[in-house]
C-alpha positions, 0 to 999 in steps of 0.5 A: 296380298291378292286383295291388295293387288285387286284393290290396286287394279281397281284404283288403276282402272277406276281412279287413274282411268287406265284402259284395261287393254293397256294393263299386263299383270306379270309375276315370277314364281310366287308372283306368278301364282299371285298374278293368276289369283288376282285375275281370278278375283278380277273375274269374280268381281266382274271387272274388265280383264287386263290385256294379258297375264305373263307368269314366269315359272309360276308356283301353281302347285302349293301342295308340292305333290304333283308327279312333275315335282316328285319326279324331277326333285333331284334335277332341281338345282336351286330347290332340290329336296 
């Protein structure tokens, strides 16, 4: 998925010639994680950065082992464990 997003970004800036300052990468939950991963790949490929990233409740701890997840698991209404 990250490779597809990076390829789409390259298509938009190279083929469609959209200015990266006019691009916002945005995602929610796993899409927030994908927004971060895609941007890291953009950096690794030395591409011009988008104007910003917006991540709504991004899934950043794929191990589900950080203290905040463990301490708040009983408070999580949707994914409570």
